[in-house]
N, C-alpha and C positions, 0 to 999 in steps of 0.2 A: 615430513611427509615426501615421497613420493610421488612422481607427475604421476606415475597408477594412478595410488591414492587421490591428487590432486582433483584426477580424472574421475573416479570416482566417485568421490562427492558431488564435483558440480553435476554428476549426470543424476545422482540424488535429490539435489535439489529442483533441478531441471522438471525430473517424472511427478517430485511436490509440487511446483510451482502451476504445472501447465492444467492440473485439474480446479486450480485453488482462480487461477486468472479466470478461466472458462467458464466457472460458478458465477462470479462477481461479472462478471458483458453479460450474466442473462441477467440483469435488472435492466438493460436495454437502457442503461443512459449513459452519455455519452462522455466515457474519459478521458481526463485530459491530459494526466497527473498519474503514472505508479511507479511505487519501489519497495526493489526488496531492501529489506536494512537484516543490519547486524553490527554484533559490536567486535572489536580487535581479539576481543578474546573470545569471538568463535561461537556464540550463543545463538541459538534456533534463530532464522530467519523469520524476520516481521515484512509481514504483506503491508504495504499504506496507498489510496488511491485515496482521486480525488476526481470526483465529476462536476462538471459545469451544474448540470442541476443539487448536486448534493451543497455544492457551492451556493447557492441561489438559498436555500434553504436553511443553510447554518448562519450566512451574513443577516437572514432577518431577524434572526434572533440579540440580533446587535444594531436596535435602528437606530439608534443614539450615536453609531460610532461611523463615521462618516471616513475611518482603514483598514475595516471590520474586512472588505473582498480583498481589499490589496494583504493584510497580515495573516488572512486565514490560505487566500492563495495559493502556497506553497508547500505550506507549514503539513509536515507528515505525522506528526502525534495531535492536529486538532480534525482530523477527521473522522466523516465517520468511519470510515473504512481503514480504521486505523485496527492491525494488528486483524481482520479481514481474519477466519476461519484457522486463527493461527491454531488450536490444537492439532490441525493436518500436519501440520510441519511436528 
């Protein structure tokens, strides 16, 4: 892939991700984590995010698990915002 192709791809990803991220922030939650994930095979990017509010809601689902907050806090796959607006990508 040429440098021009890579730059065009990066711009396409940025142009697609920006409105998705803006929509995510419309939830008015306090986000501390946002990731844009893909695989080595170059699959479509997947957005995942965590907010303090979402973490609090998710931890309540595990009342007998003292490590739930720690286990969930940085897990992109366990976030309720995993694959947020994935169809846009």
